[in-house]
PDB file as gemmi writes it, atoms N, CA and C in Angstrom:
CRYST1    1.000    1.000    1.000  90.00  90.00  90.00 P 1                      
ATOM      1  N   THR A   1      16.262   4.715  18.735  1.00  0.00           N  
ATOM      2  CA  THR A   1      15.411   3.735  18.093  1.00  0.00           C  
ATOM      3  C   THR A   1      16.145   2.988  16.993  1.00  0.00           C  
ATOM      4  N   ASP A   2      17.430   3.025  16.968  1.00  0.00           N  
ATOM      5  CA  ASP A   2      18.237   2.291  15.991  1.00  0.00           C  
ATOM      6  C   ASP A   2      17.868   2.616  14.551  1.00  0.00           C  
ATOM      7  N   GLY A   3      17.518   3.876  14.295  1.00  0.00           N  
ATOM      8  CA  GLY A   3      17.245   4.300  12.933  1.00  0.00           C  
ATOM      9  C   GLY A   3      15.817   4.147  12.477  1.00  0.00           C  
ATOM     10  N   THR A   4      14.935   3.682  13.341  1.00  0.00           N  
ATOM     11  CA  THR A   4      13.528   3.515  12.937  1.00  0.00           C  
ATOM     12  C   THR A   4      12.753   4.780  13.286  1.00  0.00           C  
ATOM     13  N   ASP A   5      13.196   5.895  12.754  1.00  0.00           N  
ATOM     14  CA  ASP A   5      12.597   7.188  13.088  1.00  0.00           C  
ATOM     15  C   ASP A   5      11.411   7.553  12.205  1.00  0.00           C  
ATOM     16  N   HIS A   6      10.976   6.663  11.330  1.00  0.00           N  
ATOM     17  CA  HIS A   6       9.865   6.971  10.433  1.00  0.00           C  
ATOM     18  C   HIS A   6       8.526   6.481  10.960  1.00  0.00           C  
ATOM     19  N   GLY A   7       8.509   5.815  12.083  1.00  0.00           N  
ATOM     20  CA  GLY A   7       7.265   5.377  12.680  1.00  0.00           C  
ATOM     21  C   GLY A   7       6.733   4.084  12.101  1.00  0.00           C  
ATOM     22  N   THR A   8       5.526   3.751  12.538  1.00  0.00           N  
ATOM     23  CA  THR A   8       4.911   2.483  12.174  1.00  0.00           C  
ATOM     24  C   THR A   8       3.660   2.680  11.336  1.00  0.00           C  
ATOM     25  N   GLY A   9       2.713   3.490  11.785  1.00  0.00           N  
ATOM     26  CA  GLY A   9       1.475   3.734  11.050  1.00  0.00           C  
ATOM     27  C   GLY A   9       1.719   4.634   9.856  1.00  0.00           C  
ATOM     28  N   THR A  10       0.919   4.471   8.831  1.00  0.00           N  
ATOM     29  CA  THR A  10       1.045   5.282   7.623  1.00  0.00           C  
ATOM     30  C   THR A  10      -0.324   5.452   6.993  1.00  0.00           C  
ATOM     31  N   ILE A  11      -0.379   5.878   5.747  1.00  0.00           N  
ATOM     32  CA  ILE A  11      -1.639   6.023   5.034  1.00  0.00           C  
ATOM     33  C   ILE A  11      -1.594   5.234   3.744  1.00  0.00           C  
ATOM     34  N   ALA A  12      -2.756   4.980   3.191  1.00  0.00           N  
ATOM     35  CA  ALA A  12      -2.874   4.421   1.842  1.00  0.00           C  
ATOM     36  C   ALA A  12      -3.753   5.395   1.079  1.00  0.00           C  
ATOM     37  N   LEU A  13      -3.334   5.790  -0.079  1.00  0.00           N  
ATOM     38  CA  LEU A  13      -4.062   6.739  -0.898  1.00  0.00           C  
ATOM     39  C   LEU A  13      -4.442   6.055  -2.201  1.00  0.00           C  
ATOM     40  N   LEU A  14      -5.738   6.078  -2.514  1.00  0.00           N  
ATOM     41  CA  LEU A  14      -6.204   5.508  -3.770  1.00  0.00           C  
ATOM     42  C   LEU A  14      -6.600   6.651  -4.694  1.00  0.00           C  
ATOM     43  N   ALA A  15      -6.238   6.547  -5.958  1.00  0.00           N  
ATOM     44  CA  ALA A  15      -6.578   7.580  -6.940  1.00  0.00           C  
ATOM     45  C   ALA A  15      -6.996   6.903  -8.236  1.00  0.00           C  
ATOM     46  N   GLY A  16      -7.918   7.529  -8.933  1.00  0.00           N  
ATOM     47  CA  GLY A  16      -8.343   7.005 -10.225  1.00  0.00           C  
ATOM     48  C   GLY A  16      -9.829   7.172 -10.419  1.00  0.00           C  
ATOM     49  N   GLY A  17     -10.261   7.009 -11.643  1.00  0.00           N  
ATOM     50  CA  GLY A  17     -11.652   7.238 -11.994  1.00  0.00           C  
ATOM     51  C   GLY A  17     -12.632   6.282 -11.351  1.00  0.00           C  
ATOM     52  N   ALA A  18     -12.214   5.079 -11.024  1.00  0.00           N  
ATOM     53  CA  ALA A  18     -13.125   4.088 -10.444  1.00  0.00           C  
ATOM     54  C   ALA A  18     -13.189   4.161  -8.920  1.00  0.00           C  
ATOM     55  N   VAL A  19     -12.374   4.986  -8.303  1.00  0.00           N  
ATOM     56  CA  VAL A  19     -12.327   5.064  -6.840  1.00  0.00           C  
ATOM     57  C   VAL A  19     -13.553   5.800  -6.317  1.00  0.00           C  
ATOM     58  N   LYS A  20     -14.197   5.207  -5.306  1.00  0.00           N  
ATOM     59  CA  LYS A  20     -15.293   5.888  -4.605  1.00  0.00           C  
ATOM     60  C   LYS A  20     -14.636   6.858  -3.630  1.00  0.00           C  
ATOM     61  N   GLY A  21     -14.362   8.059  -4.100  1.00  0.00           N  
ATOM     62  CA  GLY A  21     -13.559   9.013  -3.335  1.00  0.00           C  
ATOM     63  C   GLY A  21     -14.369   9.951  -2.459  1.00  0.00           C  
ATOM     64  N   GLY A  22     -13.694  11.014  -2.056  1.00  0.00           N  
ATOM     65  CA  GLY A  22     -14.319  12.041  -1.251  1.00  0.00           C  
ATOM     66  C   GLY A  22     -14.525  11.647   0.193  1.00  0.00           C  
ATOM     67  N   ARG A  23     -13.719  10.740   0.702  1.00  0.00           N  
ATOM     68  CA  ARG A  23     -13.898  10.289   2.087  1.00  0.00           C  
ATOM     69  C   ARG A  23     -12.578   9.816   2.670  1.00  0.00           C  
ATOM     70  N   VAL A  24     -12.567   9.730   3.960  1.00  0.00           N  
ATOM     71  CA  VAL A  24     -11.435   9.178   4.692  1.00  0.00           C  
ATOM     72  C   VAL A  24     -11.961   7.970   5.455  1.00  0.00           C  
ATOM     73  N   ILE A  25     -11.328   6.833   5.274  1.00  0.00           N  
ATOM     74  CA  ILE A  25     -11.712   5.621   5.995  1.00  0.00           C  
ATOM     75  C   ILE A  25     -10.648   5.409   7.054  1.00  0.00           C  
ATOM     76  N   SER A  26     -11.064   5.443   8.305  1.00  0.00           N  
ATOM     77  CA  SER A  26     -10.064   5.416   9.365  1.00  0.00           C  
ATOM     78  C   SER A  26     -10.607   4.798  10.644  1.00  0.00           C  
ATOM     79  N   ASP A  27      -9.727   4.197  11.376  1.00  0.00           N  
ATOM     80  CA  ASP A  27      -9.971   3.766  12.749  1.00  0.00           C  
ATOM     81  C   ASP A  27      -8.875   4.451  13.552  1.00  0.00           C  
ATOM     82  N   TRP A  28      -9.122   5.700  13.942  1.00  0.00           N  
ATOM     83  CA  TRP A  28      -8.111   6.550  14.575  1.00  0.00           C  
ATOM     84  C   TRP A  28      -7.895   6.129  16.027  1.00  0.00           C  
ATOM     85  N   PRO A  29      -6.696   5.642  16.355  1.00  0.00           N  
ATOM     86  CA  PRO A  29      -6.441   5.189  17.726  1.00  0.00           C  
ATOM     87  C   PRO A  29      -6.115   6.329  18.693  1.00  0.00           C  
ATOM     88  N   GLY A  30      -5.744   7.482  18.166  1.00  0.00           N  
ATOM     89  CA  GLY A  30      -5.364   8.601  19.022  1.00  0.00           C  
ATOM     90  C   GLY A  30      -3.878   8.612  19.321  1.00  0.00           C  
ATOM     91  N   LEU A  31      -3.436   9.707  19.899  1.00  0.00           N  
ATOM     92  CA  LEU A  31      -2.002   9.880  20.168  1.00  0.00           C  
ATOM     93  C   LEU A  31      -1.661   9.873  21.654  1.00  0.00           C  
ATOM     94  N   LYS A  32      -2.598   9.452  22.483  1.00  0.00           N  
ATOM     95  CA  LYS A  32      -2.277   9.313  23.910  1.00  0.00           C  
ATOM     96  C   LYS A  32      -1.224   8.228  24.064  1.00  0.00           C  
ATOM     97  N   LEU A  33      -0.378   8.382  25.030  1.00  0.00           N  
ATOM     98  CA  LEU A  33       0.721   7.436  25.244  1.00  0.00           C  
ATOM     99  C   LEU A  33       0.217   5.998  25.313  1.00  0.00           C  
ATOM    100  N   ALA A  34      -0.913   5.775  25.966  1.00  0.00           N  
ATOM    101  CA  ALA A  34      -1.451   4.418  26.101  1.00  0.00           C  
ATOM    102  C   ALA A  34      -1.871   3.822  24.759  1.00  0.00           C  
ATOM    103  N   ASN A  35      -2.123   4.647  23.754  1.00  0.00           N  
ATOM    104  CA  ASN A  35      -2.566   4.172  22.444  1.00  0.00           C  
ATOM    105  C   ASN A  35      -1.434   4.014  21.439  1.00  0.00           C  
ATOM    106  N   LEU A  36      -0.238   4.428  21.795  1.00  0.00           N  
ATOM    107  CA  LEU A  36       0.889   4.374  20.864  1.00  0.00           C  
ATOM    108  C   LEU A  36       1.505   2.976  20.800  1.00  0.00           C  
ATOM    109  N   HIS A  37       1.922   2.590  19.616  1.00  0.00           N  
ATOM    110  CA  HIS A  37       2.631   1.327  19.408  1.00  0.00           C  
ATOM    111  C   HIS A  37       4.044   1.481  19.971  1.00  0.00           C  
ATOM    112  N   GLU A  38       4.412   0.576  20.865  1.00  0.00           N  
ATOM    113  CA  GLU A  38       5.722   0.611  21.517  1.00  0.00           C  
ATOM    114  C   GLU A  38       5.971   1.937  22.226  1.00  0.00           C  
ATOM    115  N   GLY A  39       4.884   2.598  22.643  1.00  0.00           N  
ATOM    116  CA  GLY A  39       5.006   3.838  23.394  1.00  0.00           C  
ATOM    117  C   GLY A  39       5.543   5.014  22.602  1.00  0.00           C  
ATOM    118  N   ARG A  40       5.569   4.891  21.247  1.00  0.00           N  
ATOM    119  CA  ARG A  40       6.161   5.984  20.471  1.00  0.00           C  
ATOM    120  C   ARG A  40       5.519   6.231  19.116  1.00  0.00           C  
ATOM    121  N   ASP A  41       4.904   5.225  18.502  1.00  0.00           N  
ATOM    122  CA  ASP A  41       4.435   5.349  17.121  1.00  0.00           C  
ATOM    123  C   ASP A  41       2.916   5.263  17.036  1.00  0.00           C  
ATOM    124  N   LEU A  42       2.356   5.889  15.992  1.00  0.00           N  
ATOM    125  CA  LEU A  42       0.948   5.735  15.698  1.00  0.00           C  
ATOM    126  C   LEU A  42       0.667   4.257  15.451  1.00  0.00           C  
ATOM    127  N   ARG A  43      -0.349   3.731  16.139  1.00  0.00           N  
ATOM    128  CA  ARG A  43      -0.651   2.305  16.049  1.00  0.00           C  
ATOM    129  C   ARG A  43      -1.355   1.987  14.734  1.00  0.00           C  
ATOM    130  N   PRO A  44      -0.859   1.015  13.970  1.00  0.00           N  
ATOM    131  CA  PRO A  44      -1.544   0.595  12.742  1.00  0.00           C  
ATOM    132  C   PRO A  44      -2.888  -0.041  13.104  1.00  0.00           C  
ATOM    133  N   THR A  45      -3.930   0.268  12.349  1.00  0.00           N  
ATOM    134  CA  THR A  45      -5.252  -0.288  12.625  1.00  0.00           C  
ATOM    135  C   THR A  45      -5.830  -1.048  11.445  1.00  0.00           C  
ATOM    136  N   THR A  46      -5.229  -0.927  10.281  1.00  0.00           N  
ATOM    137  CA  THR A  46      -5.718  -1.607   9.082  1.00  0.00           C  
ATOM    138  C   THR A  46      -4.550  -2.276   8.380  1.00  0.00           C  
ATOM    139  N   ASP A  47      -4.737  -3.528   8.029  1.00  0.00           N  
ATOM    140  CA  ASP A  47      -3.726  -4.255   7.274  1.00  0.00           C  
ATOM    141  C   ASP A  47      -3.799  -3.774   5.819  1.00  0.00           C  
ATOM    142  N   LEU A  48      -2.715  -3.249   5.288  1.00  0.00           N  
ATOM    143  CA  LEU A  48      -2.702  -2.725   3.925  1.00  0.00           C  
ATOM    144  C   LEU A  48      -3.100  -3.793   2.901  1.00  0.00           C  
ATOM    145  N   ARG A  49      -2.857  -5.055   3.212  1.00  0.00           N  
ATOM    146  CA  ARG A  49      -3.278  -6.129   2.310  1.00  0.00           C  
ATOM    147  C   ARG A  49      -4.794  -6.140   2.152  1.00  0.00           C  
ATOM    148  N   SER A  50      -5.535  -5.745   3.190  1.00  0.00           N  
ATOM    149  CA  SER A  50      -6.994  -5.677   3.095  1.00  0.00           C  
ATOM    150  C   SER A  50      -7.437  -4.644   2.072  1.00  0.00           C  
ATOM    151  N   VAL A  51      -6.752  -3.520   2.041  1.00  0.00           N  
ATOM    152  CA  VAL A  51      -7.064  -2.465   1.074  1.00  0.00           C  
ATOM    153  C   VAL A  51      -6.790  -2.961  -0.343  1.00  0.00           C  
ATOM    154  N   ILE A  52      -5.614  -3.517  -0.565  1.00  0.00           N  
ATOM    155  CA  ILE A  52      -5.238  -3.992  -1.905  1.00  0.00           C  
ATOM    156  C   ILE A  52      -6.134  -5.145  -2.336  1.00  0.00           C  
ATOM    157  N   LYS A  53      -6.427  -6.058  -1.415  1.00  0.00           N  
ATOM    158  CA  LYS A  53      -7.328  -7.167  -1.734  1.00  0.00           C  
ATOM    159  C   LYS A  53      -8.699  -6.648  -2.152  1.00  0.00           C  
ATOM    160  N   GLY A  54      -9.217  -5.649  -1.452  1.00  0.00           N  
ATOM    161  CA  GLY A  54     -10.524  -5.091  -1.796  1.00  0.00           C  
ATOM    162  C   GLY A  54     -10.551  -4.503  -3.188  1.00  0.00           C  
ATOM    163  N   VAL A  55      -9.517  -3.770  -3.552  1.00  0.00           N  
ATOM    164  CA  VAL A  55      -9.438  -3.187  -4.891  1.00  0.00           C  
ATOM    165  C   VAL A  55      -9.349  -4.295  -5.939  1.00  0.00           C  
ATOM    166  N   LEU A  56      -8.492  -5.278  -5.727  1.00  0.00           N  
ATOM    167  CA  LEU A  56      -8.336  -6.372  -6.686  1.00  0.00           C  
ATOM    168  C   LEU A  56      -9.621  -7.175  -6.839  1.00  0.00           C  
ATOM    169  N   GLN A  57     -10.318  -7.386  -5.734  1.00  0.00           N  
ATOM    170  CA  GLN A  57     -11.555  -8.151  -5.796  1.00  0.00           C  
ATOM    171  C   GLN A  57     -12.650  -7.380  -6.532  1.00  0.00           C  
ATOM    172  N   ASP A  58     -12.826  -6.106  -6.193  1.00  0.00           N  
ATOM    173  CA  ASP A  58     -13.858  -5.301  -6.841  1.00  0.00           C  
ATOM    174  C   ASP A  58     -13.543  -5.038  -8.311  1.00  0.00           C  
ATOM    175  N   GLN A  59     -12.300  -4.805  -8.626  1.00  0.00           N  
ATOM    176  CA  GLN A  59     -11.916  -4.436  -9.990  1.00  0.00           C  
ATOM    177  C   GLN A  59     -11.785  -5.641 -10.920  1.00  0.00           C  
ATOM    178  N   PHE A  60     -11.280  -6.759 -10.389  1.00  0.00           N  
ATOM    179  CA  PHE A  60     -10.983  -7.902 -11.243  1.00  0.00           C  
ATOM    180  C   PHE A  60     -11.746  -9.178 -10.878  1.00  0.00           C  
ATOM    181  N   GLY A  61     -12.539  -9.124  -9.826  1.00  0.00           N  
ATOM    182  CA  GLY A  61     -13.354 -10.275  -9.441  1.00  0.00           C  
ATOM    183  C   GLY A  61     -12.575 -11.443  -8.867  1.00  0.00           C  
ATOM    184  N   LEU A  62     -11.404 -11.184  -8.299  1.00  0.00           N  
ATOM    185  CA  LEU A  62     -10.617 -12.278  -7.722  1.00  0.00           C  
ATOM    186  C   LEU A  62     -11.303 -12.810  -6.468  1.00  0.00           C  
ATOM    187  N   SER A  63     -11.262 -14.101  -6.282  1.00  0.00           N  
ATOM    188  CA  SER A  63     -11.918 -14.732  -5.134  1.00  0.00           C  
ATOM    189  C   SER A  63     -11.093 -14.536  -3.860  1.00  0.00           C  
ATOM    190  N   ASP A  64     -11.765 -14.701  -2.718  1.00  0.00           N  
ATOM    191  CA  ASP A  64     -11.075 -14.638  -1.422  1.00  0.00           C  
ATOM    192  C   ASP A  64      -9.928 -15.649  -1.387  1.00  0.00           C  
ATOM    193  N   ARG A  65     -10.174 -16.851  -1.909  1.00  0.00           N  
ATOM    194  CA  ARG A  65      -9.165 -17.903  -1.887  1.00  0.00           C  
ATOM    195  C   ARG A  65      -7.919 -17.521  -2.685  1.00  0.00           C  
ATOM    196  N   VAL A  66      -8.105 -16.996  -3.890  1.00  0.00           N  
ATOM    197  CA  VAL A  66      -6.966 -16.593  -4.722  1.00  0.00           C  
ATOM    198  C   VAL A  66      -6.189 -15.469  -4.029  1.00  0.00           C  
ATOM    199  N   LEU A  67      -6.906 -14.513  -3.473  1.00  0.00           N  
ATOM    200  CA  LEU A  67      -6.243 -13.402  -2.787  1.00  0.00           C  
ATOM    201  C   LEU A  67      -5.447 -13.879  -1.577  1.00  0.00           C  
ATOM    202  N   ALA A  68      -6.024 -14.813  -0.816  1.00  0.00           N  
ATOM    203  CA  ALA A  68      -5.391 -15.284   0.425  1.00  0.00           C  
ATOM    204  C   ALA A  68      -4.301 -16.328   0.210  1.00  0.00           C  
ATOM    205  N   GLU A  69      -4.341 -17.023  -0.915  1.00  0.00           N  
ATOM    206  CA  GLU A  69      -3.367 -18.088  -1.127  1.00  0.00           C  
ATOM    207  C   GLU A  69      -2.329 -17.781  -2.201  1.00  0.00           C  
ATOM    208  N   THR A  70      -2.718 -16.988  -3.208  1.00  0.00           N  
ATOM    209  CA  THR A  70      -1.817 -16.735  -4.328  1.00  0.00           C  
ATOM    210  C   THR A  70      -1.249 -15.321  -4.318  1.00  0.00           C  
ATOM    211  N   VAL A  71      -2.127 -14.323  -4.210  1.00  0.00           N  
ATOM    212  CA  VAL A  71      -1.671 -12.930  -4.250  1.00  0.00           C  
ATOM    213  C   VAL A  71      -0.898 -12.589  -2.977  1.00  0.00           C  
ATOM    214  N   PHE A  72      -1.497 -12.884  -1.822  1.00  0.00           N  
ATOM    215  CA  PHE A  72      -0.853 -12.668  -0.525  1.00  0.00           C  
ATOM    216  C   PHE A  72      -0.912 -13.975   0.250  1.00  0.00           C  
ATOM    217  N   PRO A  73       0.038 -14.890   0.030  1.00  0.00           N  
ATOM    218  CA  PRO A  73       0.006 -16.186   0.698  1.00  0.00           C  
ATOM    219  C   PRO A  73      -0.109 -16.063   2.218  1.00  0.00           C  
ATOM    220  N   ASP A  74      -0.894 -16.958   2.799  1.00  0.00           N  
ATOM    221  CA  ASP A  74      -1.093 -17.024   4.251  1.00  0.00           C  
ATOM    222  C   ASP A  74      -1.664 -15.730   4.828  1.00  0.00           C  
ATOM    223  N   SER A  75      -2.605 -15.107   4.102  1.00  0.00           N  
ATOM    224  CA  SER A  75      -3.168 -13.833   4.568  1.00  0.00           C  
ATOM    225  C   SER A  75      -4.683 -13.880   4.743  1.00  0.00           C  
ATOM    226  N   ALA A  76      -5.234 -15.049   5.042  1.00  0.00           N  
ATOM    227  CA  ALA A  76      -6.689 -15.188   5.158  1.00  0.00           C  
ATOM    228  C   ALA A  76      -7.276 -14.251   6.213  1.00  0.00           C  
ATOM    229  N   ALA A  77      -6.528 -13.922   7.246  1.00  0.00           N  
ATOM    230  CA  ALA A  77      -7.039 -13.044   8.312  1.00  0.00           C  
ATOM    231  C   ALA A  77      -7.238 -11.604   7.824  1.00  0.00           C  
ATOM    232  N   ALA A  78      -6.542 -11.216   6.778  1.00  0.00           N  
ATOM    233  CA  ALA A  78      -6.690  -9.862   6.215  1.00  0.00           C  
ATOM    234  C   ALA A  78      -7.807  -9.907   5.180  1.00  0.00           C  
ATOM    235  N   ARG A  79      -9.028  -9.622   5.620  1.00  0.00           N  
ATOM    236  CA  ARG A  79     -10.201  -9.682   4.754  1.00  0.00           C  
ATOM    237  C   ARG A  79     -10.224  -8.511   3.772  1.00  0.00           C  
ATOM    238  N   PRO A  80     -10.698  -8.705   2.528  1.00  0.00           N  
ATOM    239  CA  PRO A  80     -10.771  -7.610   1.558  1.00  0.00           C  
ATOM    240  C   PRO A  80     -11.681  -6.492   2.053  1.00  0.00           C  
ATOM    241  N   MET A  81     -11.227  -5.250   1.941  1.00  0.00           N  
ATOM    242  CA  MET A  81     -12.026  -4.082   2.296  1.00  0.00           C  
ATOM    243  C   MET A  81     -13.010  -3.836   1.150  1.00  0.00           C  
ATOM    244  N   LYS A  82     -14.266  -3.685   1.499  1.00  0.00           N  
ATOM    245  CA  LYS A  82     -15.322  -3.554   0.491  1.00  0.00           C  
ATOM    246  C   LYS A  82     -15.605  -2.095   0.154  1.00  0.00           C  
ATOM    247  N   GLY A  83     -16.092  -1.870  -1.073  1.00  0.00           N  
ATOM    248  CA  GLY A  83     -16.609  -0.588  -1.471  1.00  0.00           C  
ATOM    249  C   GLY A  83     -15.602   0.506  -1.763  1.00  0.00           C  
ATOM    250  N   LEU A  84     -14.400   0.142  -2.176  1.00  0.00           N  
ATOM    251  CA  LEU A  84     -13.381   1.160  -2.467  1.00  0.00           C  
ATOM    252  C   LEU A  84     -13.470   1.670  -3.904  1.00  0.00           C  
ATOM    253  N   VAL A  85     -13.926   0.807  -4.803  1.00  0.00           N  
ATOM    254  CA  VAL A  85     -14.049   1.209  -6.210  1.00  0.00           C  
ATOM    255  C   VAL A  85     -15.449   0.869  -6.715  1.00  0.00           C  
ATOM    256  N   VAL A  86     -15.846   1.553  -7.797  1.00  0.00           N  
ATOM    257  CA  VAL A  86     -17.170   1.311  -8.387  1.00  0.00           C  
ATOM    258  C   VAL A  86     -17.076   0.299  -9.501  1.00  0.00           C  
TER     259      VAL A  86                                                      
END                                                                             
């Protein structure tokens, strides 16, 4: 694999007093060969920008436009994930 032995899918972990914790948010694709990315890696199901956008929006009140054009340019398709922090 030319050194790409760390895979594709990963996790995002949020910690802190404002986090609505005690849960796992997941869209588990499974490990069957047909579900693997490139036939070898766990398939990513969530754009990490959506997670970060959700936290920034809930915590600081940033608009969808600012998040999509300034924070993460050209990322309108990655919608902010709701309900991550109180």
